[in-house]
N, C-alpha and C positions, 0 to 999 in steps of 0.2 A: 457193280464191277468190282472183281475179286481183290485182295493184297496184294498187294507186289512184294516179293521178296526182295529185299537189296542185297546187290553184293559185296561181302566180306570188305573191300575195298569205299564203296560206299556209304555203309553200320560204321566202316572207323570212321571215315567222314564228317560221318552225321555224330560219335560222340565226343569226337575230338573240334568241333567246332560251338557244341554246346558246353564242353569244357572249359573253352577260350571264352567264348560270353563270361562264362559265371566268374573267371578268374577275371577279367576285363572291370569287369563291376565288382568285383570286390576289390579290386587295386583302389581305383578312380572317385569315393564313397568318402575317404578316410578324409576328416576335418578336423580340427583342432574344439575338442569340449562338444564332439560327435559321443555317442554311444558306441560306435567302431571303434572309437582310437583305441589304443594299447592301456589298458589297464598297466596300477604303477605298479602291482607286485606280479607281475609276468615273469617268468620264466625267461624271455628275450630278454627284461627290462634287470634283473639278475645278470643275466651272461654281461649285458653293456655294463655295466657297473664294473662288475667285479676283471672284465677286460681292461678299463679306464686303471684299474687300481693299481694291477701287473703294468700296466703301463707306464705308473704316476712311477712304481717302484725302480723302475732302472735307468 
């Protein structure tokens, strides 16, 4: 049997669902102390610290 080509809509659905599954996997395995936890020197941690500092200064 030959390889069937997917229509554009089906190709889009395929990639979208694959990306959604990947996103859900990434979002659900965050546990305290795990290797996937946010490092303390990450940009997000710095931003949060700056926001807290600005909120406390008001």
